[in-house]
Backbone atoms as SQL, in Angstrom:
CREATE TABLE atoms (id INTEGER PRIMARY KEY, chain TEXT, resi INTEGER, resn TEXT, atom TEXT, x REAL, y REAL, z REAL);
INSERT INTO atoms VALUES
  (1, 'A', 1, 'UNK', 'N', -2.148, -18.152, 5.292),
  (2, 'A', 1, 'UNK', 'CA', -0.705, -18.034, 5.479),
  (3, 'A', 1, 'UNK', 'C', -0.147, -19.361, 5.999),
  (4, 'A', 2, 'UNK', 'N', 1.114, -19.461, 5.878),
  (5, 'A', 2, 'UNK', 'CA', 1.761, -20.671, 6.259),
  (6, 'A', 2, 'UNK', 'C', 2.769, -20.377, 7.361),
  (7, 'A', 3, 'UNK', 'N', 3.121, -21.403, 8.115),
  (8, 'A', 3, 'UNK', 'CA', 4.103, -21.228, 9.205),
  (9, 'A', 3, 'UNK', 'C', 5.546, -21.367, 8.711),
  (10, 'A', 4, 'UNK', 'N', 5.680, -21.766, 7.437),
  (11, 'A', 4, 'UNK', 'CA', 7.030, -21.937, 6.907),
  (12, 'A', 4, 'UNK', 'C', 7.651, -20.550, 6.631),
  (13, 'A', 5, 'UNK', 'N', 8.973, -20.442, 6.873),
  (14, 'A', 5, 'UNK', 'CA', 9.602, -19.146, 6.579),
  (15, 'A', 5, 'UNK', 'C', 9.658, -18.967, 5.076),
  (16, 'A', 6, 'UNK', 'N', 9.744, -17.675, 4.720),
  (17, 'A', 6, 'UNK', 'CA', 9.739, -17.301, 3.291),
  (18, 'A', 6, 'UNK', 'C', 11.073, -17.659, 2.650),
  (19, 'A', 7, 'UNK', 'N', 11.009, -18.075, 1.417),
  (20, 'A', 7, 'UNK', 'CA', 12.247, -18.308, 0.659),
  (21, 'A', 7, 'UNK', 'C', 12.747, -16.973, 0.204),
  (22, 'A', 8, 'UNK', 'N', 14.003, -16.953, -0.239),
  (23, 'A', 8, 'UNK', 'CA', 14.599, -15.685, -0.686),
  (24, 'A', 8, 'UNK', 'C', 13.817, -15.136, -1.902),
  (25, 'A', 9, 'UNK', 'N', 13.355, -16.040, -2.773),
  (26, 'A', 9, 'UNK', 'CA', 12.546, -15.625, -3.951),
  (27, 'A', 9, 'UNK', 'C', 11.252, -15.010, -3.541),
  (28, 'A', 10, 'UNK', 'N', 10.556, -15.633, -2.576),
  (29, 'A', 10, 'UNK', 'CA', 9.289, -15.081, -2.054),
  (30, 'A', 10, 'UNK', 'C', 9.508, -13.712, -1.419),
  (31, 'A', 11, 'UNK', 'N', 10.574, -13.612, -0.605),
  (32, 'A', 11, 'UNK', 'CA', 10.907, -12.384, 0.070),
  (33, 'A', 11, 'UNK', 'C', 11.180, -11.256, -0.964),
  (34, 'A', 12, 'UNK', 'N', 11.906, -11.593, -2.019),
  (35, 'A', 12, 'UNK', 'CA', 12.238, -10.639, -3.069),
  (36, 'A', 12, 'UNK', 'C', 10.986, -10.198, -3.785),
  (37, 'A', 13, 'UNK', 'N', 10.080, -11.137, -4.095),
  (38, 'A', 13, 'UNK', 'CA', 8.842, -10.805, -4.766),
  (39, 'A', 13, 'UNK', 'C', 7.952, -9.886, -3.910),
  (40, 'A', 14, 'UNK', 'N', 7.886, -10.153, -2.635),
  (41, 'A', 14, 'UNK', 'CA', 7.116, -9.337, -1.718),
  (42, 'A', 14, 'UNK', 'C', 7.713, -7.925, -1.645),
  (43, 'A', 15, 'UNK', 'N', 9.038, -7.834, -1.557),
  (44, 'A', 15, 'UNK', 'CA', 9.658, -6.527, -1.497),
  (45, 'A', 15, 'UNK', 'C', 9.434, -5.739, -2.770),
  (46, 'A', 16, 'UNK', 'N', 9.470, -6.369, -3.932),
  (47, 'A', 16, 'UNK', 'CA', 9.177, -5.661, -5.189),
  (48, 'A', 16, 'UNK', 'C', 7.728, -5.164, -5.230),
  (49, 'A', 17, 'UNK', 'N', 6.823, -5.994, -4.797),
  (50, 'A', 17, 'UNK', 'CA', 5.401, -5.630, -4.765),
  (51, 'A', 17, 'UNK', 'C', 5.181, -4.497, -3.786),
  (52, 'A', 18, 'UNK', 'N', 5.853, -4.563, -2.634),
  (53, 'A', 18, 'UNK', 'CA', 5.789, -3.533, -1.621),
  (54, 'A', 18, 'UNK', 'C', 6.239, -2.197, -2.167),
  (55, 'A', 19, 'UNK', 'N', 7.335, -2.188, -2.886),
  (56, 'A', 19, 'UNK', 'CA', 7.874, -0.928, -3.506),
  (57, 'A', 19, 'UNK', 'C', 6.881, -0.353, -4.479),
  (58, 'A', 20, 'UNK', 'N', 6.243, -1.196, -5.281),
  (59, 'A', 20, 'UNK', 'CA', 5.276, -0.729, -6.282),
  (60, 'A', 20, 'UNK', 'C', 4.052, -0.100, -5.558),
  (61, 'A', 21, 'UNK', 'N', 3.578, -0.790, -4.524),
  (62, 'A', 21, 'UNK', 'CA', 2.417, -0.268, -3.788),
  (63, 'A', 21, 'UNK', 'C', 2.734, 1.041, -3.077),
  (64, 'A', 22, 'UNK', 'N', 3.924, 1.123, -2.499),
  (65, 'A', 22, 'UNK', 'CA', 4.313, 2.334, -1.812),
  (66, 'A', 22, 'UNK', 'C', 4.421, 3.523, -2.785),
  (67, 'A', 23, 'UNK', 'N', 4.916, 3.259, -3.988),
  (68, 'A', 23, 'UNK', 'CA', 5.016, 4.308, -4.971),
  (69, 'A', 23, 'UNK', 'C', 3.612, 4.774, -5.425),
  (70, 'A', 24, 'UNK', 'N', 2.721, 3.822, -5.633),
  (71, 'A', 24, 'UNK', 'CA', 1.373, 4.138, -6.000),
  (72, 'A', 24, 'UNK', 'C', 0.686, 4.933, -4.893),
  (73, 'A', 25, 'UNK', 'N', 0.883, 4.527, -3.643),
  (74, 'A', 25, 'UNK', 'CA', 0.327, 5.236, -2.499),
  (75, 'A', 25, 'UNK', 'C', 0.822, 6.686, -2.464),
  (76, 'A', 26, 'UNK', 'N', 2.117, 6.843, -2.633),
  (77, 'A', 26, 'UNK', 'CA', 2.707, 8.188, -2.632),
  (78, 'A', 26, 'UNK', 'C', 2.115, 9.046, -3.761),
  (79, 'A', 27, 'UNK', 'N', 2.056, 8.473, -4.960),
  (80, 'A', 27, 'UNK', 'CA', 1.501, 9.198, -6.079),
  (81, 'A', 27, 'UNK', 'C', 0.052, 9.594, -5.826),
  (82, 'A', 28, 'UNK', 'N', -0.729, 8.678, -5.292),
  (83, 'A', 28, 'UNK', 'CA', -2.155, 8.985, -4.982),
  (84, 'A', 28, 'UNK', 'C', -2.248, 10.102, -3.972),
  (85, 'A', 29, 'UNK', 'N', -1.323, 10.111, -3.001),
  (86, 'A', 29, 'UNK', 'CA', -1.284, 11.146, -1.972),
  (87, 'A', 29, 'UNK', 'C', -1.114, 12.512, -2.670),
  (88, 'A', 30, 'UNK', 'N', -0.182, 12.585, -3.601),
  (89, 'A', 30, 'UNK', 'CA', 0.061, 13.815, -4.333),
  (90, 'A', 30, 'UNK', 'C', -1.162, 14.248, -5.128),
  (91, 'A', 31, 'UNK', 'N', -1.786, 13.341, -5.815),
  (92, 'A', 31, 'UNK', 'CA', -2.943, 13.622, -6.640),
  (93, 'A', 31, 'UNK', 'C', -4.095, 14.135, -5.757),
  (94, 'A', 32, 'UNK', 'N', -4.302, 13.446, -4.655),
  (95, 'A', 32, 'UNK', 'CA', -5.381, 13.850, -3.722),
  (96, 'A', 32, 'UNK', 'C', -5.152, 15.273, -3.186),
  (97, 'A', 33, 'UNK', 'N', -3.924, 15.529, -2.814),
  (98, 'A', 33, 'UNK', 'CA', -3.580, 16.862, -2.282),
  (99, 'A', 33, 'UNK', 'C', -3.906, 17.946, -3.334),
  (100, 'A', 34, 'UNK', 'N', -3.503, 17.673, -4.590),
  (101, 'A', 34, 'UNK', 'CA', -3.741, 18.707, -5.633),
  (102, 'A', 34, 'UNK', 'C', -5.207, 18.879, -5.931),
  (103, 'A', 35, 'UNK', 'N', -5.945, 17.731, -5.993),
  (104, 'A', 35, 'UNK', 'CA', -7.400, 17.837, -6.288),
  (105, 'A', 35, 'UNK', 'C', -8.133, 18.514, -5.157),
  (106, 'A', 36, 'UNK', 'N', -7.707, 18.269, -3.920),
  (107, 'A', 36, 'UNK', 'CA', -8.410, 18.850, -2.784),
  (108, 'A', 36, 'UNK', 'C', -8.325, 20.363, -2.779),
  (109, 'A', 37, 'UNK', 'N', -7.304, 20.921, -3.437),
  (110, 'A', 37, 'UNK', 'CA', -7.159, 22.396, -3.483),
  (111, 'A', 37, 'UNK', 'C', -8.084, 23.012, -4.505),
  (112, 'A', 38, 'UNK', 'N', -8.615, 22.255, -5.423),
  (113, 'A', 38, 'UNK', 'CA', -9.457, 22.768, -6.485),
  (114, 'A', 38, 'UNK', 'C', -10.928, 22.566, -6.121),
  (115, 'A', 39, 'UNK', 'N', -11.659, 23.663, -5.766),
  (116, 'A', 39, 'UNK', 'CA', -13.052, 23.489, -5.331),
  (117, 'A', 39, 'UNK', 'C', -13.985, 22.968, -6.446),
  (118, 'A', 40, 'UNK', 'N', -13.578, 23.061, -7.697),
  (119, 'A', 40, 'UNK', 'CA', -14.434, 22.580, -8.797),
  (120, 'A', 40, 'UNK', 'C', -14.284, 21.085, -9.007),
  (121, 'A', 41, 'UNK', 'N', -13.406, 20.428, -8.276),
  (122, 'A', 41, 'UNK', 'CA', -13.192, 18.991, -8.465),
  (123, 'A', 41, 'UNK', 'C', -14.382, 18.171, -7.985),
  (124, 'A', 42, 'UNK', 'N', -14.582, 17.065, -8.636),
  (125, 'A', 42, 'UNK', 'CA', -15.634, 16.141, -8.314),
  (126, 'A', 42, 'UNK', 'C', -15.348, 15.461, -6.964),
  (127, 'A', 43, 'UNK', 'N', -16.193, 15.688, -5.997),
  (128, 'A', 43, 'UNK', 'CA', -15.986, 15.149, -4.631),
  (129, 'A', 43, 'UNK', 'C', -16.054, 13.623, -4.642),
  (130, 'A', 44, 'UNK', 'N', -16.904, 13.060, -5.471),
  (131, 'A', 44, 'UNK', 'CA', -17.040, 11.582, -5.545),
  (132, 'A', 44, 'UNK', 'C', -15.718, 10.989, -6.034),
  (133, 'A', 45, 'UNK', 'N', -15.100, 11.559, -7.025),
  (134, 'A', 45, 'UNK', 'CA', -13.839, 11.089, -7.528),
  (135, 'A', 45, 'UNK', 'C', -12.742, 11.184, -6.453),
  (136, 'A', 46, 'UNK', 'N', -12.765, 12.283, -5.703),
  (137, 'A', 46, 'UNK', 'CA', -11.825, 12.462, -4.652),
  (138, 'A', 46, 'UNK', 'C', -11.997, 11.380, -3.557),
  (139, 'A', 47, 'UNK', 'N', -13.266, 11.058, -3.190),
  (140, 'A', 47, 'UNK', 'CA', -13.536, 10.020, -2.226),
  (141, 'A', 47, 'UNK', 'C', -13.077, 8.647, -2.704),
  (142, 'A', 48, 'UNK', 'N', -13.241, 8.410, -4.020),
  (143, 'A', 48, 'UNK', 'CA', -12.755, 7.101, -4.595),
  (144, 'A', 48, 'UNK', 'C', -11.265, 7.006, -4.492),
  (145, 'A', 49, 'UNK', 'N', -10.554, 8.090, -4.746),
  (146, 'A', 49, 'UNK', 'CA', -9.092, 8.059, -4.666),
  (147, 'A', 49, 'UNK', 'C', -8.653, 7.846, -3.227),
  (148, 'A', 50, 'UNK', 'N', -9.324, 8.484, -2.286),
  (149, 'A', 50, 'UNK', 'CA', -8.965, 8.328, -0.873),
  (150, 'A', 50, 'UNK', 'C', -9.202, 6.844, -0.445),
  (151, 'A', 51, 'UNK', 'N', -10.277, 6.262, -0.927),
  (152, 'A', 51, 'UNK', 'CA', -10.594, 4.859, -0.586),
  (153, 'A', 51, 'UNK', 'C', -9.508, 3.941, -1.151),
  (154, 'A', 52, 'UNK', 'N', -9.083, 4.215, -2.406),
  (155, 'A', 52, 'UNK', 'CA', -8.016, 3.419, -3.036),
  (156, 'A', 52, 'UNK', 'C', -6.709, 3.546, -2.217),
  (157, 'A', 53, 'UNK', 'N', -6.469, 4.752, -1.750),
  (158, 'A', 53, 'UNK', 'CA', -5.265, 5.017, -0.959),
  (159, 'A', 53, 'UNK', 'C', -5.307, 4.206, 0.350),
  (160, 'A', 54, 'UNK', 'N', -6.431, 4.139, 0.957),
  (161, 'A', 54, 'UNK', 'CA', -6.577, 3.325, 2.204),
  (162, 'A', 54, 'UNK', 'C', -6.403, 1.834, 1.919),
  (163, 'A', 55, 'UNK', 'N', -6.921, 1.363, 0.801),
  (164, 'A', 55, 'UNK', 'CA', -6.777, -0.048, 0.448),
  (165, 'A', 55, 'UNK', 'C', -5.286, -0.357, 0.201),
  (166, 'A', 56, 'UNK', 'N', -4.576, 0.576, -0.451),
  (167, 'A', 56, 'UNK', 'CA', -3.142, 0.382, -0.649),
  (168, 'A', 56, 'UNK', 'C', -2.413, 0.338, 0.674),
  (169, 'A', 57, 'UNK', 'N', -2.809, 1.203, 1.580),
  (170, 'A', 57, 'UNK', 'CA', -2.133, 1.214, 2.916),
  (171, 'A', 57, 'UNK', 'C', -2.309, -0.116, 3.630),
  (172, 'A', 58, 'UNK', 'N', -3.532, -0.704, 3.532),
  (173, 'A', 58, 'UNK', 'CA', -3.759, -2.004, 4.127),
  (174, 'A', 58, 'UNK', 'C', -2.925, -3.103, 3.466),
  (175, 'A', 59, 'UNK', 'N', -2.822, -3.082, 2.151),
  (176, 'A', 59, 'UNK', 'CA', -2.001, -4.053, 1.451),
  (177, 'A', 59, 'UNK', 'C', -0.547, -3.933, 1.843),
  (178, 'A', 60, 'UNK', 'N', -0.065, -2.701, 1.942),
  (179, 'A', 60, 'UNK', 'CA', 1.313, -2.439, 2.343),
  (180, 'A', 60, 'UNK', 'C', 1.546, -3.007, 3.759),
  (181, 'A', 61, 'UNK', 'N', 0.629, -2.737, 4.635),
  (182, 'A', 61, 'UNK', 'CA', 0.780, -3.245, 6.016),
  (183, 'A', 61, 'UNK', 'C', 0.823, -4.753, 6.077),
  (184, 'A', 62, 'UNK', 'N', -0.019, -5.424, 5.316),
  (185, 'A', 62, 'UNK', 'CA', -0.046, -6.891, 5.315),
  (186, 'A', 62, 'UNK', 'C', 1.275, -7.452, 4.728),
  (187, 'A', 63, 'UNK', 'N', 1.772, -6.852, 3.694),
  (188, 'A', 63, 'UNK', 'CA', 3.004, -7.299, 3.082),
  (189, 'A', 63, 'UNK', 'C', 4.209, -7.108, 4.070),
  (190, 'A', 64, 'UNK', 'N', 4.247, -5.987, 4.733),
  (191, 'A', 64, 'UNK', 'CA', 5.340, -5.716, 5.708),
  (192, 'A', 64, 'UNK', 'C', 5.272, -6.718, 6.840),
  (193, 'A', 65, 'UNK', 'N', 4.073, -7.101, 7.244),
  (194, 'A', 65, 'UNK', 'CA', 3.897, -8.114, 8.286),
  (195, 'A', 65, 'UNK', 'C', 4.436, -9.469, 7.873),
  (196, 'A', 66, 'UNK', 'N', 4.267, -9.816, 6.584),
  (197, 'A', 66, 'UNK', 'CA', 4.784, -11.053, 6.041),
  (198, 'A', 66, 'UNK', 'C', 6.278, -11.099, 6.067),
  (199, 'A', 67, 'UNK', 'N', 6.900, -9.919, 5.886),
  (200, 'A', 67, 'UNK', 'CA', 8.382, -9.880, 5.837),
  (201, 'A', 67, 'UNK', 'C', 9.016, -10.023, 7.220),
  (202, 'A', 68, 'UNK', 'N', 8.229, -9.712, 8.267),
  (203, 'A', 68, 'UNK', 'CA', 8.758, -9.810, 9.600),
  (204, 'A', 68, 'UNK', 'C', 8.570, -11.204, 10.133),
  (205, 'A', 69, 'UNK', 'N', 9.633, -11.921, 10.446),
  (206, 'A', 69, 'UNK', 'CA', 9.454, -13.301, 10.954),
  (207, 'A', 69, 'UNK', 'C', 8.793, -13.327, 12.306),
  (208, 'A', 70, 'UNK', 'N', 7.989, -14.423, 12.515),
  (209, 'A', 70, 'UNK', 'CA', 7.342, -14.552, 13.848),
  (210, 'A', 70, 'UNK', 'C', 8.415, -14.808, 14.894),
  (211, 'A', 71, 'UNK', 'N', 8.250, -14.165, 16.028),
  (212, 'A', 71, 'UNK', 'CA', 9.145, -14.365, 17.155),
  (213, 'A', 71, 'UNK', 'C', 8.447, -15.191, 18.189),
  (214, 'A', 72, 'UNK', 'N', 9.022, -16.335, 18.514),
  (215, 'A', 72, 'UNK', 'CA', 8.440, -17.230, 19.476),
  (216, 'A', 72, 'UNK', 'C', 8.901, -16.819, 20.871),
  (217, 'A', 73, 'UNK', 'N', 7.940, -16.484, 21.708),
  (218, 'A', 73, 'UNK', 'CA', 8.326, -15.991, 23.088),
  (219, 'A', 73, 'UNK', 'C', 8.621, -17.135, 23.990);
């Protein structure tokens, strides 16, 4: 990471990526909820989806952190 503030273009790109990741995270949440209700579902597949959801959550968190400017105390 750099100490330079984000340009408007960089900020816009991050916001677009953030929206896409949040949508995918929400969609995965719905899929996981539906699959969890079906006892015949493959547990390994369900675990993979949950892991992907956690990775998305981490990416979302990192991007949100980049959008918040550092505050010098």
